[in-house]
Legacy VTK file of the C-alpha trace (Angstrom):
# vtk DataFile Version 3.0
C-alpha trace
ASCII
DATASET POLYDATA
POINTS 83 float
-25.802 -92.577 -52.392
-27.438 -93.578 -56.002
-29.286 -90.832 -58.037
-32.434 -91.532 -59.342
-30.906 -91.668 -62.806
-28.383 -93.786 -61.757
-31.063 -96.198 -60.493
-33.551 -95.805 -63.180
-30.850 -96.210 -65.567
-29.671 -98.939 -64.033
-32.707 -101.204 -63.779
-35.473 -100.029 -66.341
-32.519 -98.301 -69.225
-31.706 -94.975 -70.293
-34.480 -94.560 -72.396
-37.021 -94.997 -69.711
-35.634 -92.421 -67.619
-35.473 -89.767 -70.566
-39.496 -90.573 -71.318
-41.221 -91.301 -68.196
-38.847 -90.737 -65.055
-37.491 -87.597 -65.671
-40.788 -85.485 -66.542
-42.295 -87.151 -63.633
-39.549 -85.977 -61.271
-38.915 -82.746 -62.615
-42.676 -81.861 -62.488
-43.673 -83.735 -58.778
-40.138 -82.931 -56.838
-39.247 -79.873 -59.049
-35.725 -81.096 -58.774
-33.206 -82.678 -60.652
-33.368 -86.408 -60.816
-29.502 -86.443 -61.609
-29.185 -84.835 -58.444
-32.032 -86.150 -56.087
-31.209 -89.103 -54.182
-33.449 -92.206 -54.860
-33.609 -93.490 -51.582
-34.422 -90.284 -49.815
-36.762 -89.042 -52.949
-38.785 -92.406 -53.872
-37.612 -94.373 -50.780
-40.907 -97.207 -51.886
-39.559 -98.166 -54.916
-35.808 -98.535 -53.721
-37.150 -100.467 -50.759
-38.952 -103.047 -53.134
-35.280 -103.327 -54.947
-33.942 -104.496 -51.330
-37.305 -107.021 -51.088
-36.147 -108.602 -54.452
-32.915 -108.833 -53.587
-34.015 -110.796 -50.198
-35.732 -113.625 -51.982
-33.176 -116.316 -52.106
-34.517 -118.036 -55.785
-34.132 -114.342 -57.645
-30.732 -113.655 -57.666
-31.146 -111.233 -60.361
-32.803 -108.665 -58.088
-35.802 -107.928 -60.327
-37.869 -105.431 -58.804
-41.118 -107.118 -59.905
-40.512 -109.864 -57.891
-39.734 -107.539 -54.783
-43.097 -105.805 -55.435
-44.675 -109.196 -55.048
-42.763 -110.071 -52.005
-43.776 -106.784 -50.718
-47.133 -107.391 -51.231
-47.820 -111.178 -49.689
-46.002 -109.729 -46.681
-48.368 -106.744 -46.238
-51.386 -108.791 -46.500
-50.095 -111.017 -43.838
-49.465 -108.450 -41.523
-53.366 -107.178 -42.370
-54.681 -110.717 -41.776
-52.788 -110.916 -38.468
-53.793 -107.376 -37.305
-56.950 -106.563 -38.639
-58.344 -103.122 -38.385
LINES 1 84
83 0 1 2 3 4 5 6 7 8 9 10 11 12 13 14 15 16 17 18 19 20 21 22 23 24 25 26 27 28 29 30 31 32 33 34 35 36 37 38 39 40 41 42 43 44 45 46 47 48 49 50 51 52 53 54 55 56 57 58 59 60 61 62 63 64 65 66 67 68 69 70 71 72 73 74 75 76 77 78 79 80 81 82
């Protein structure tokens, strides 16, 4: 399983990890992002990456498009079954 550090470094780069993610994860989860599982700790963000790879034209897997795809899916679900 990929750690938070491995995932963030692969997607966003080392500097983003060191300046943003490491302090956040260390404070919120009181854990070491070099050992915490990405899927277990930040499952919604990891799921967005899966959505991004499911888009046929998004071969690079940009997580931005995965977030948009998930938002569209949620909007359709809410319209089909309003509260």
